[in-house]
DRENGU-623926 format. One line per field, with one value per atom (N, C-alpha, C): residue in three letters; residue number from 1; x, y, z. Coordinates in steps of 0.05 Angstrom, whole numbers, plus 5000, padded with zeros to 4 digits. Layout:
BEGIN
resn [ALA,...]
resi [NUM,...]
px [X,...]
py [Y,...]
pz [Z,...]
This chain:
BEGIN
resn [MET,MET,MET,ALA,ALA,ALA,LEU,LEU,LEU,ARG,ARG,ARG,MET,MET,MET,ALA,ALA,ALA,THR,THR,THR,ARG,ARG,ARG,ARG,ARG,ARG,LEU,LEU,LEU,GLY,GLY,GLY,SER,SER,SER,LYS,LYS,LYS,LEU,LEU,LEU,LEU,LEU,LEU,PRO,PRO,PRO,ARG,ARG,ARG,PHE,PHE,PHE,SER,SER,SER,SER,SER,SER,THR,THR,THR,SER,SER,SER,VAL,VAL,VAL,LEU,LEU,LEU,HIS,HIS,HIS,SER,SER,SER,HIS,HIS,HIS,ALA,ALA,ALA,THR,THR,THR,SER,SER,SER,PHE,PHE,PHE,GLY,GLY,GLY,PHE,PHE,PHE,LYS,LYS,LYS,GLU,GLU,GLU,ILE,ILE,ILE,PRO,PRO,PRO,GLU,GLU,GLU,GLU,GLU,GLU,GLU,GLU,GLU,LYS,LYS,LYS,SER,SER,SER,ARG,ARG,ARG,MET,MET,MET,VAL,VAL,VAL,GLY,GLY,GLY,ASN,ASN,ASN,VAL,VAL,VAL,PHE,PHE,PHE,SER,SER,SER,ASN,ASN,ASN,VAL,VAL,VAL,ALA,ALA,ALA,SER,SER,SER,ASN,ASN,ASN,TYR,TYR,TYR,ASP,ASP,ASP,LEU,LEU,LEU,MET,MET,MET,ASN,ASN,ASN,ASP,ASP,ASP,LEU,LEU,LEU,MET,MET,MET,SER,SER,SER,ALA,ALA,ALA,GLY,GLY,GLY,LEU,LEU,LEU,HIS,HIS,HIS,ARG,ARG,ARG,LEU,LEU,LEU,TRP,TRP,TRP,LYS,LYS,LYS,ASP,ASP,ASP,ARG,ARG,ARG,LEU,LEU,LEU,VAL,VAL,VAL,SER,SER,SER,LYS,LYS,LYS,LEU,LEU,LEU,ASN,ASN,ASN,PRO,PRO,PRO,PHE,PHE,PHE,PRO,PRO,PRO,GLY,GLY,GLY,MET,MET,MET,LYS,LYS,LYS,HIS,HIS,HIS,LEU,LEU,LEU,ASP,ASP,ASP,VAL,VAL,VAL,ALA,ALA,ALA,GLY,GLY,GLY,GLY,GLY,GLY,THR,THR,THR,GLY,GLY,GLY,ASP,ASP,ASP,VAL,VAL,VAL,ALA,ALA,ALA,PHE,PHE,PHE,ARG,ARG,ARG,ILE,ILE,ILE,LEU,LEU,LEU,GLU,GLU,GLU,THR,THR,THR,LEU,LEU,LEU,ASN,ASN,ASN,SER,SER,SER,VAL,VAL,VAL,LYS,LYS,LYS,SER,SER,SER,ARG,ARG,ARG,ALA,ALA,ALA,THR,THR,THR,GLN,GLN,GLN,ASP,ASP,ASP,VAL,VAL,VAL,LEU,LEU,LEU,ASP,ASP,ASP,ASP,ASP,ASP,ASN,ASN,ASN,LEU,LEU,LEU,HIS,HIS,HIS,GLU,GLU,GLU,GLU,GLU,GLU,THR,THR,THR,GLN,GLN,GLN,ILE,ILE,ILE,PHE,PHE,PHE,VAL,VAL,VAL,CYS,CYS,CYS,ASP,ASP,ASP,ILE,ILE,ILE,ASN,ASN,ASN,PRO,PRO,PRO,LYS,LYS,LYS,MET,MET,MET,LEU,LEU,LEU,ASN,ASN,ASN,VAL,VAL,VAL,GLY,GLY,GLY,GLN,GLN,GLN,LYS,LYS,LYS,ARG,ARG,ARG,ALA,ALA,ALA,LEU,LEU,LEU,GLU,GLU,GLU,ARG,ARG,ARG,GLY,GLY,GLY,LEU,LEU,LEU,GLY,GLY,GLY,GLU,GLU,GLU,ASP,ASP,ASP,LYS,LYS,LYS,SER,SER,SER,LEU,LEU,LEU,ILE,ILE,ILE,TRP,TRP,TRP,VAL,VAL,VAL,GLU,GLU,GLU,GLY,GLY,GLY,ASP,ASP,ASP,ALA,ALA,ALA,GLU,GLU,GLU,ALA,ALA,ALA,LEU,LEU,LEU,ASN,ASN,ASN,TYR,TYR,TYR,LYS,LYS,LYS,ASP,ASP,ASP,ASN,ASN,ASN,SER,SER,SER,MET,MET,MET,ASP,ASP,ASP,GLY,GLY,GLY,TYR,TYR,TYR,THR,THR,THR,ILE,ILE,ILE,ALA,ALA,ALA,PHE,PHE,PHE,GLY,GLY,GLY,ILE,ILE,ILE,ARG,ARG,ARG,ASN,ASN,ASN,VAL,VAL,VAL,THR,THR,THR,HIS,HIS,HIS,ILE,ILE,ILE,GLU,GLU,GLU,LYS,LYS,LYS,VAL,VAL,VAL,LEU,LEU,LEU,ALA,ALA,ALA,GLU,GLU,GLU,ALA,ALA,ALA,TYR,TYR,TYR,ARG,ARG,ARG,VAL,VAL,VAL,LEU,LEU,LEU,LYS,LYS,LYS,ARG,ARG,ARG,GLY,GLY,GLY,GLY,GLY,GLY,ARG,ARG,ARG,PHE,PHE,PHE,LEU,LEU,LEU,CYS,CYS,CYS,LEU,LEU,LEU,GLU,GLU,GLU,LEU,LEU,LEU,SER,SER,SER,HIS,HIS,HIS,VAL,VAL,VAL,GLU,GLU,GLU,VAL,VAL,VAL,PRO,PRO,PRO,VAL,VAL,VAL,PHE,PHE,PHE,LYS,LYS,LYS,GLU,GLU,GLU,LEU,LEU,LEU,TYR,TYR,TYR,ASP,ASP,ASP,TYR,TYR,TYR,TYR,TYR,TYR,SER,SER,SER,PHE,PHE,PHE,SER,SER,SER,ILE,ILE,ILE,ILE,ILE,ILE,PRO,PRO,PRO,ALA,ALA,ALA,VAL,VAL,VAL,GLY,GLY,GLY,GLU,GLU,GLU,ALA,ALA,ALA,VAL,VAL,VAL,ALA,ALA,ALA,GLY,GLY,GLY,ASP,ASP,ASP,ARG,ARG,ARG,ASP,ASP,ASP,SER,SER,SER,TYR,TYR,TYR,ARG,ARG,ARG,TYR,TYR,TYR,LEU,LEU,LEU,VAL,VAL,VAL,GLU,GLU,GLU,SER,SER,SER,ILE,ILE,ILE,ARG,ARG,ARG,ARG,ARG,ARG,PHE,PHE,PHE,PRO,PRO,PRO,SER,SER,SER,GLN,GLN,GLN,GLU,GLU,GLU,THR,THR,THR,PHE,PHE,PHE,ALA,ALA,ALA,SER,SER,SER,MET,MET,MET,ILE,ILE,ILE,ALA,ALA,ALA,ALA,ALA,ALA,ALA,ALA,ALA,GLY,GLY,GLY,PHE,PHE,PHE,GLN,GLN,GLN,LYS,LYS,LYS,VAL,VAL,VAL,GLU,GLU,GLU,TYR,TYR,TYR,GLU,GLU,GLU,ASN,ASN,ASN,LEU,LEU,LEU,VAL,VAL,VAL,GLY,GLY,GLY,GLY,GLY,GLY,VAL,VAL,VAL,VAL,VAL,VAL,ALA,ALA,ALA,ILE,ILE,ILE,HIS,HIS,HIS,SER,SER,SER,GLY,GLY,GLY,LEU,LEU,LEU,LYS,LYS,LYS,ILE,ILE,ILE]
resi [1,1,1,2,2,2,3,3,3,4,4,4,5,5,5,6,6,6,7,7,7,8,8,8,9,9,9,10,10,10,11,11,11,12,12,12,13,13,13,14,14,14,15,15,15,16,16,16,17,17,17,18,18,18,19,19,19,20,20,20,21,21,21,22,22,22,23,23,23,24,24,24,25,25,25,26,26,26,27,27,27,28,28,28,29,29,29,30,30,30,31,31,31,32,32,32,33,33,33,34,34,34,35,35,35,36,36,36,37,37,37,38,38,38,39,39,39,40,40,40,41,41,41,42,42,42,43,43,43,44,44,44,45,45,45,46,46,46,47,47,47,48,48,48,49,49,49,50,50,50,51,51,51,52,52,52,53,53,53,54,54,54,55,55,55,56,56,56,57,57,57,58,58,58,59,59,59,60,60,60,61,61,61,62,62,62,63,63,63,64,64,64,65,65,65,66,66,66,67,67,67,68,68,68,69,69,69,70,70,70,71,71,71,72,72,72,73,73,73,74,74,74,75,75,75,76,76,76,77,77,77,78,78,78,79,79,79,80,80,80,81,81,81,82,82,82,83,83,83,84,84,84,85,85,85,86,86,86,87,87,87,88,88,88,89,89,89,90,90,90,91,91,91,92,92,92,93,93,93,94,94,94,95,95,95,96,96,96,97,97,97,98,98,98,99,99,99,100,100,100,101,101,101,102,102,102,103,103,103,104,104,104,105,105,105,106,106,106,107,107,107,108,108,108,109,109,109,110,110,110,111,111,111,112,112,112,113,113,113,114,114,114,115,115,115,116,116,116,117,117,117,118,118,118,119,119,119,120,120,120,121,121,121,122,122,122,123,123,123,124,124,124,125,125,125,126,126,126,127,127,127,128,128,128,129,129,129,130,130,130,131,131,131,132,132,132,133,133,133,134,134,134,135,135,135,136,136,136,137,137,137,138,138,138,139,139,139,140,140,140,141,141,141,142,142,142,143,143,143,144,144,144,145,145,145,146,146,146,147,147,147,148,148,148,149,149,149,150,150,150,151,151,151,152,152,152,153,153,153,154,154,154,155,155,155,156,156,156,157,157,157,158,158,158,159,159,159,160,160,160,161,161,161,162,162,162,163,163,163,164,164,164,165,165,165,166,166,166,167,167,167,168,168,168,169,169,169,170,170,170,171,171,171,172,172,172,173,173,173,174,174,174,175,175,175,176,176,176,177,177,177,178,178,178,179,179,179,180,180,180,181,181,181,182,182,182,183,183,183,184,184,184,185,185,185,186,186,186,187,187,187,188,188,188,189,189,189,190,190,190,191,191,191,192,192,192,193,193,193,194,194,194,195,195,195,196,196,196,197,197,197,198,198,198,199,199,199,200,200,200,201,201,201,202,202,202,203,203,203,204,204,204,205,205,205,206,206,206,207,207,207,208,208,208,209,209,209,210,210,210,211,211,211,212,212,212,213,213,213,214,214,214,215,215,215,216,216,216,217,217,217,218,218,218,219,219,219,220,220,220,221,221,221,222,222,222,223,223,223,224,224,224,225,225,225,226,226,226,227,227,227,228,228,228,229,229,229,230,230,230,231,231,231,232,232,232,233,233,233,234,234,234,235,235,235,236,236,236,237,237,237,238,238,238,239,239,239,240,240,240,241,241,241,242,242,242,243,243,243,244,244,244,245,245,245,246,246,246,247,247,247,248,248,248,249,249,249,250,250,250,251,251,251,252,252,252,253,253,253,254,254,254,255,255,255,256,256,256,257,257,257,258,258,258,259,259,259,260,260,260,261,261,261,262,262,262,263,263,263,264,264,264,265,265,265,266,266,266,267,267,267,268,268,268,269,269,269,270,270,270,271,271,271,272,272,272,273,273,273,274,274,274,275,275,275,276,276,276,277,277,277,278,278,278,279,279,279,280,280,280,281,281,281,282,282,282,283,283,283,284,284,284,285,285,285,286,286,286,287,287,287,288,288,288,289,289,289]
px [1192,1214,1241,1256,1277,1301,1321,1330,1363,1375,1402,1418,1434,1453,1482,1497,1519,1542,1549,1553,1580,1596,1627,1640,1653,1667,1695,1693,1715,1741,1772,1780,1803,1825,1831,1849,1862,1876,1862,1839,1812,1833,1832,1828,1854,1882,1895,1891,1872,1868,1850,1834,1814,1828,1822,1821,1794,1784,1760,1757,1780,1788,1775,1788,1783,1756,1740,1713,1695,1704,1686,1682,1702,1703,1691,1693,1679,1651,1643,1625,1605,1616,1611,1597,1615,1603,1592,1565,1561,1525,1518,1486,1473,1475,1473,1495,1494,1520,1523,1515,1525,1543,1561,1577,1562,1568,1556,1568,1565,1585,1569,1590,1584,1567,1562,1538,1504,1510,1486,1472,1484,1469,1450,1450,1433,1400,1403,1381,1372,1383,1377,1363,1378,1367,1343,1337,1317,1293,1290,1273,1268,1280,1270,1256,1267,1239,1218,1223,1196,1171,1185,1168,1163,1172,1171,1161,1152,1136,1116,1095,1061,1069,1086,1085,1106,1120,1145,1149,1125,1121,1113,1098,1076,1093,1122,1142,1158,1166,1182,1165,1142,1127,1137,1127,1129,1157,1174,1207,1221,1218,1220,1208,1181,1164,1153,1157,1152,1171,1200,1218,1228,1231,1235,1222,1200,1196,1203,1213,1229,1263,1268,1301,1288,1277,1281,1267,1248,1252,1272,1297,1327,1339,1332,1351,1338,1322,1310,1320,1317,1321,1350,1368,1399,1396,1372,1388,1374,1357,1351,1341,1323,1304,1306,1302,1296,1282,1264,1249,1271,1253,1277,1298,1305,1320,1312,1336,1334,1350,1333,1349,1342,1361,1361,1358,1328,1330,1327,1356,1362,1350,1339,1325,1305,1293,1267,1242,1238,1217,1188,1188,1164,1153,1162,1169,1171,1175,1174,1188,1216,1228,1234,1210,1211,1184,1165,1138,1148,1168,1178,1188,1205,1219,1204,1176,1157,1139,1135,1121,1141,1167,1183,1184,1180,1183,1155,1138,1105,1106,1109,1121,1132,1158,1167,1154,1147,1135,1099,1091,1069,1080,1104,1106,1126,1130,1144,1122,1130,1113,1104,1077,1070,1071,1097,1101,1109,1115,1114,1140,1155,1188,1183,1164,1162,1146,1129,1109,1127,1153,1165,1182,1190,1216,1206,1171,1166,1166,1153,1149,1171,1193,1224,1237,1219,1237,1230,1251,1243,1255,1238,1252,1249,1270,1276,1278,1258,1255,1269,1291,1305,1305,1286,1298,1299,1316,1325,1296,1281,1257,1237,1214,1189,1165,1172,1146,1151,1177,1183,1169,1174,1168,1126,1123,1091,1076,1088,1079,1083,1104,1108,1087,1079,1073,1036,1031,0995,1002,1025,1020,1016,1029,1023,0997,0982,0955,0946,0939,0934,0935,0960,0965,0960,0941,0931,0965,0986,1007,1008,0989,0995,1005,0985,0997,1009,1033,1051,1067,1078,1101,1135,1133,1162,1171,1149,1155,1166,1180,1187,1193,1182,1191,1206,1229,1251,1262,1264,1264,1301,1321,1347,1367,1389,1416,1438,1426,1454,1471,1476,1515,1519,1499,1500,1479,1485,1458,1453,1431,1426,1423,1441,1437,1461,1462,1490,1501,1531,1553,1540,1547,1540,1513,1492,1469,1441,1445,1431,1439,1423,1429,1432,1421,1421,1413,1437,1421,1425,1397,1393,1389,1396,1391,1389,1369,1357,1347,1366,1361,1362,1379,1384,1412,1433,1465,1475,1461,1487,1468,1450,1442,1451,1464,1479,1505,1512,1542,1563,1566,1587,1584,1587,1587,1602,1628,1640,1631,1626,1607,1582,1564,1550,1556,1579,1588,1593,1607,1618,1598,1584,1558,1547,1539,1521,1548,1566,1594,1592,1587,1591,1560,1533,1517,1511,1525,1522,1532,1521,1528,1557,1572,1589,1578,1574,1561,1543,1536,1510,1520,1502,1499,1492,1511,1498,1502,1476,1456,1456,1460,1456,1448,1421,1405,1409,1416,1425,1428,1420,1418,1449,1458,1482,1492,1512,1526,1520,1513,1510,1536,1545,1575,1570,1540,1541,1531,1550,1549,1526,1514,1487,1457,1458,1447,1441,1469,1479,1470,1466,1454,1428,1415,1383,1370,1396,1388,1396,1415,1420,1403,1390,1367,1339,1339,1320,1317,1337,1339,1341,1348,1359,1333,1321,1296,1267,1268,1240,1232,1249,1249,1242,1244,1243,1219,1210,1189,1156,1169,1147,1141,1161,1164,1148,1153,1137,1105,1098,1066,1057,1076,1065,1053,1082,1088,1087,1086,1090,1114,1142,1166,1187,1196,1222,1245,1243,1276,1287,1265,1272,1277,1274,1273,1295,1299,1331,1346,1352,1371,1360,1348,1350,1371,1373,1375,1408,1414,1442,1463,1442,1453,1460,1455,1456,1480,1490,1517,1538,1532,1556,1565,1541,1552,1570,1595,1613,1604,1626,1617,1615,1602,1597,1631,1655,1670,1692,1686,1695,1682,1656,1634,1640,1640,1650,1680,1698,1725,1722,1702,1694,1684,1661,1649,1674,1686,1715,1724,1735,1749,1734,1714,1691,1702,1718,1718,1705,1689,1663,1677,1677,1688,1670,1685,1662,1650,1659,1643,1645,1615,1612,1597,1584,1555,1545,1521,1509,1490,1506,1478,1460,1443,1402,1401,1392,1382,1418,1437,1457,1471,1463,1478,1460,1435,1421,1416,1422,1426,1438,1444,1470,1464,1464,1458,1494,1496,1518,1522,1535,1535,1557,1564,1587,1581,1596,1596,1609,1609,1622,1627,1652,1663,1682]
py [9399,9388,9394,9408,9411,9389,9385,9354,9371,9361,9366,9358,9372,9355,9374,9353,9365,9353,9361,9356,9353,9335,9336,9325,9334,9334,9319,9299,9277,9291,9286,9294,9259,9272,9248,9240,9249,9242,9224,9223,9200,9176,9163,9136,9125,9135,9108,9108,9124,9114,9097,9078,9056,9036,9012,8988,8973,8984,8975,8941,8925,8904,8890,8897,8881,8889,8917,8920,8903,8899,8886,8856,8841,8811,8806,8820,8811,8826,8840,8843,8832,8818,8800,8774,8766,8744,8746,8763,8781,8780,8759,8766,8774,8806,8816,8810,8812,8801,8766,8752,8731,8724,8715,8702,8678,8677,8663,8649,8635,8627,8641,8660,8674,8670,8646,8636,8637,8637,8632,8664,8686,8713,8720,8715,8732,8719,8682,8675,8681,8688,8688,8725,8737,8767,8770,8751,8748,8747,8718,8712,8732,8748,8770,8788,8800,8811,8802,8772,8765,8762,8763,8761,8791,8809,8843,8858,8840,8862,8873,8855,8868,8884,8891,8908,8928,8929,8941,8976,8985,9014,9023,9006,9012,9019,8990,8987,9014,9024,9044,9071,9076,9101,9094,9080,9065,9074,9063,9062,9093,9105,9127,9151,9143,9172,9188,9174,9185,9196,9198,9214,9199,9169,9169,9175,9189,9203,9225,9245,9268,9260,9233,9223,9219,9206,9205,9226,9243,9272,9276,9287,9298,9287,9256,9240,9253,9250,9262,9288,9309,9336,9332,9316,9315,9306,9279,9272,9291,9313,9338,9323,9306,9288,9308,9299,9320,9298,9308,9294,9283,9250,9242,9221,9225,9211,9183,9165,9131,9131,9125,9128,9094,9082,9062,9070,9057,9064,9022,9020,8989,8980,8967,8956,8972,8969,9004,8983,8962,8946,8957,8971,8982,9012,9022,9046,9076,9072,9101,9115,9104,9131,9135,9113,9119,9138,9131,9153,9183,9184,9209,9219,9203,9217,9225,9205,9216,9240,9255,9262,9293,9289,9318,9316,9299,9295,9316,9302,9318,9343,9351,9372,9400,9391,9400,9409,9379,9389,9407,9407,9422,9460,9456,9487,9493,9476,9471,9486,9501,9505,9477,9474,9440,9443,9438,9438,9411,9408,9375,9358,9373,9368,9359,9379,9379,9345,9341,9311,9296,9292,9270,9267,9287,9285,9267,9272,9249,9227,9222,9190,9179,9189,9178,9168,9188,9185,9157,9141,9112,9110,9093,9098,9061,9056,9027,9018,9003,9000,8965,8968,8942,8933,8902,8898,8861,8851,8821,8807,8821,8807,8807,8788,8788,8799,8796,8801,8829,8842,8873,8884,8870,8888,8878,8863,8858,8883,8897,8916,8929,8937,8968,8967,8947,8949,8951,8937,8945,8976,8987,9014,9035,9025,9048,9037,9021,9014,9037,9044,9052,9080,9085,9116,9132,9098,9112,9115,9095,9102,9065,9048,9019,9022,9043,9038,9059,9072,9093,9083,9086,9064,9078,9103,9108,9088,9078,9062,9032,9016,8997,8978,8950,8943,8912,8903,8890,8881,8849,8825,8826,8839,8841,8839,8826,8829,8854,8873,8891,8882,8870,8857,8849,8846,8839,8838,8868,8881,8871,8878,8861,8884,8911,8938,8944,8957,8966,8975,8984,8998,9024,9039,9071,9076,9071,9072,9088,9089,9101,9136,9153,9178,9179,9162,9168,9133,9137,9118,9117,9103,9107,9082,9084,9057,9060,9060,9072,9048,9048,9021,9003,8991,8968,8968,8979,8975,8956,8955,8947,8923,8910,8880,8864,8873,8861,8843,8821,8804,8817,8831,8844,8876,8891,8922,8928,8920,8933,8927,8899,8893,8911,8926,8929,8965,8975,9000,8999,8969,8978,8978,8953,8953,8986,9001,9028,9042,9041,9067,9048,9018,9017,9025,9022,9022,9055,9073,9099,9115,9133,9153,9174,9177,9198,9221,9234,9264,9249,9219,9205,9210,9208,9221,9187,9179,9154,9167,9164,9163,9140,9140,9122,9133,9126,9138,9114,9113,9086,9087,9083,9083,9076,9092,9097,9095,9117,9104,9145,9142,9157,9158,9181,9183,9202,9226,9236,9222,9222,9211,9195,9212,9210,9210,9220,9208,9180,9172,9151,9119,9137,9104,9110,9129,9130,9115,9123,9101,9075,9075,9044,9026,9040,9035,9028,9043,9051,9024,9028,9007,8974,8972,8940,8933,8947,8951,8954,8980,8984,8968,8966,8961,8938,8920,8892,8891,8897,8891,8896,8931,8937,8919,8904,8885,8859,8857,8828,8840,8861,8866,8874,8885,8898,8878,8865,8850,8819,8812,8780,8771,8786,8783,8796,8786,8807,8793,8770,8773,8783,8787,8802,8835,8839,8870,8863,8853,8851,8841,8832,8828,8856,8865,8897,8918,8928,8938,8926,8902,8893,8899,8903,8903,8927,8952,8973,8981,8965,8972,8950,8935,8923,8938,8963,8975,8988,8990,9028,9042,9060,9080,9101,9128,9135,9149,9153,9161,9136,9112,9088,9079,9081,9074,9091,9130,9154,9137,9127,9123,9090,9075,9053,9068,9084,9098,9111,9124,9136,9111,9097,9074,9059,9061,9053,9061,9090,9095,9126,9132,9158,9181,9204,9232,9259,9271,9283,9277,9254,9244,9259,9258,9266,9258,9264,9252,9274,9273,9283,9268,9277,9265,9282,9257,9270,9255,9273,9267,9259,9268,9269,9239,9229,9210,9181,9186,9159,9150,9171,9162,9177,9173,9187,9184,9211,9200,9210,9187,9186,9197,9213,9214,9210,9208,9214,9223,9222,9230,9204,9199,9186,9216,9210,9233,9228]
pz [7441,7467,7453,7477,7464,7468,7450,7445,7460,7480,7483,7462,7448,7430,7426,7411,7414,7384,7361,7345,7343,7331,7333,7300,7288,7264,7271,7253,7256,7231,7242,7228,7225,7202,7199,7229,7241,7275,7288,7272,7299,7285,7257,7254,7273,7277,7290,7310,7329,7358,7368,7345,7343,7325,7333,7312,7311,7292,7283,7279,7269,7267,7292,7320,7343,7357,7349,7355,7343,7313,7299,7314,7319,7319,7345,7359,7385,7378,7370,7369,7352,7325,7313,7326,7348,7353,7386,7382,7409,7396,7420,7421,7445,7440,7474,7482,7508,7528,7525,7503,7505,7474,7496,7459,7442,7418,7405,7377,7367,7347,7323,7303,7287,7271,7263,7246,7250,7281,7295,7305,7291,7304,7284,7252,7242,7244,7254,7255,7283,7308,7337,7332,7318,7320,7302,7282,7266,7284,7301,7312,7331,7343,7361,7343,7325,7308,7303,7291,7283,7309,7334,7356,7362,7357,7362,7335,7325,7294,7300,7311,7309,7333,7349,7372,7368,7347,7348,7349,7339,7339,7360,7380,7402,7417,7425,7432,7441,7413,7406,7423,7413,7433,7459,7473,7502,7514,7494,7504,7514,7490,7484,7489,7503,7514,7478,7464,7436,7426,7434,7416,7398,7397,7373,7341,7356,7321,7321,7336,7335,7321,7330,7323,7292,7287,7255,7242,7251,7240,7242,7260,7250,7233,7229,7212,7182,7177,7150,7136,7165,7158,7146,7153,7149,7118,7114,7083,7072,7073,7051,7020,7036,7002,6978,6960,6937,6908,6900,6877,6857,6848,6827,6851,6870,6880,6888,6883,6897,6926,6936,6966,6978,6988,7005,7040,7053,7073,7082,7095,7113,7136,7139,7166,7174,7148,7154,7144,7155,7152,7155,7179,7184,7174,7162,7140,7150,7179,7187,7178,7171,7158,7128,7112,7083,7085,7104,7106,7106,7119,7133,7104,7091,7065,7048,7043,7030,7038,7056,7065,7065,7067,7055,7032,7007,6992,6966,6986,6976,6983,7010,7017,6996,6991,6971,6942,6934,6910,6909,6940,6939,6929,6941,6946,6919,6904,6882,6861,6828,6816,6804,6798,6785,6757,6744,6725,6713,6685,6673,6686,6688,6694,6726,6747,6774,6782,6758,6756,6747,6720,6718,6747,6761,6781,6800,6805,6826,6821,6790,6790,6789,6783,6779,6809,6835,6857,6871,6875,6887,6912,6935,6959,6964,6963,6968,7001,7010,7040,7039,7054,7052,7076,7091,7113,7106,7130,7123,7130,7149,7164,7148,7138,7119,7148,7165,7182,7191,7181,7196,7166,7146,7122,7118,7133,7123,7140,7159,7184,7161,7153,7143,7120,7102,7081,7079,7113,7118,7131,7133,7150,7116,7100,7077,7060,7065,7054,7076,7108,7123,7118,7103,7103,7073,7051,7031,7006,7017,7005,6989,6998,6977,6950,6937,6901,6898,6916,6916,6898,6875,6860,6871,6890,6893,6915,6935,6949,6946,6947,6937,6963,6967,6997,6984,6996,6988,7015,7012,7028,7024,7045,7037,7054,7055,7073,7074,7091,7090,7089,7099,7084,7061,7044,7021,7005,6993,6984,6950,6945,6917,6893,6898,6883,6876,6851,6838,6843,6843,6851,6843,6854,6851,6837,6858,6841,6857,6880,6901,6913,6911,6917,6950,6961,6998,7008,7035,7049,7083,7087,7115,7131,7152,7173,7203,7221,7240,7262,7280,7291,7292,7267,7254,7253,7247,7251,7279,7298,7325,7325,7302,7301,7285,7266,7244,7252,7230,7242,7247,7228,7208,7202,7220,7220,7188,7192,7171,7143,7142,7113,7096,7128,7121,7113,7127,7118,7094,7084,7056,7036,7043,7015,7021,7039,7043,7022,7017,7003,6982,6975,6947,6923,6948,6925,6924,6942,6946,6915,6907,6882,6899,6884,6884,6895,6924,6934,6954,6949,6963,6993,7013,7039,7054,7070,7090,7116,7127,7150,7168,7201,7214,7245,7243,7272,7292,7315,7335,7364,7383,7410,7406,7427,7436,7462,7464,7495,7503,7533,7551,7572,7571,7592,7614,7620,7641,7663,7680,7700,7722,7731,7744,7714,7700,7679,7667,7663,7660,7676,7709,7725,7717,7721,7714,7691,7657,7638,7642,7656,7661,7677,7695,7714,7693,7682,7662,7643,7632,7603,7617,7646,7645,7669,7673,7693,7678,7668,7660,7643,7609,7580,7583,7598,7597,7610,7627,7649,7628,7611,7591,7569,7562,7531,7538,7572,7589,7583,7594,7598,7574,7556,7538,7509,7503,7489,7493,7523,7533,7516,7525,7506,7532,7545,7557,7550,7541,7526,7511,7490,7463,7476,7489,7499,7512,7535,7540,7522,7502,7483,7468,7468,7453,7470,7498,7517,7513,7511,7508,7493,7464,7444,7444,7459,7451,7464,7493,7507,7489,7475,7465,7444,7434,7409,7403,7389,7394,7405,7409,7423,7401,7404,7384,7362,7379,7368,7356,7368,7361,7326,7332,7304,7281,7279,7270,7248,7264,7251,7247,7241,7235,7201,7204,7182,7160,7181,7158,7145,7161,7151,7126,7123,7102,7071,7084,7051,7059,7072,7073,7084,7067,7077,7095,7113,7126,7152,7167,7176,7204,7217,7245,7251,7277,7291,7310,7317,7330,7365,7378,7407,7405,7410,7421,7442,7457,7495,7506,7507,7516,7514,7489,7472,7480,7491,7482,7452,7441,7413,7395,7372,7363,7332,7316,7286,7275,7258,7244,7212,7211,7180,7156,7141,7116,7095,7074,7048,7031,7010,6987,6970,6962,6955,6929]
């Protein structure tokens, strides 16, 4: 299926146009459209994902008509994984992105000459799947078993906070976060931690539901988001409120250009983003140089 895409590269002239501090302050105290005490957000978001964990992948298929699979494929293609890499996938509990990285690496390995060096590199590959929610991690580990990856030493499942990662400075070759950063309390802390743990030359990639600006498409998208998605959530998962929050959280998330300026403010270079399906989702990227 053809996807509408537009890529924009951001220069330094973008930075003065936005105040990431003011954006972050208002976002950090929001839970969907509600304003809440900052210290409550992590618990409330945790409750949402505990409620939706068992139906998370099914609902992703229903809500996106399966397109989320193509979006994640695109994310991993931008990462360009290589054997022997150390990669951190944050908010990746169900394993969707990690499994794709492994599949890509296995494909690379199968095409390469099967010598001792290749085997050693593959053994050294480490993909850390980090999620703050243990129920989401449980879903991912069960899926790994179903795929025959339960004993794969390359996959390491870790309960952890994106705002305070338990990894050394300059320790990761790549960092991905898919459909997770809009749910954190402090986006700037997540970006700072991503920058800290990446090695020089490491790539930051974020796949996130974003903002549609095409007038007619925007109206249809808003109707679908606020009327259809919560109804489907109630019918399939018995949970209208959690899916209403997820929709509202998208609208509270910074625009594509504002978020790009925040990534650059965290220290990343060559920051750019790619809109998919008219801006329904965007993939942002940056390099630590």
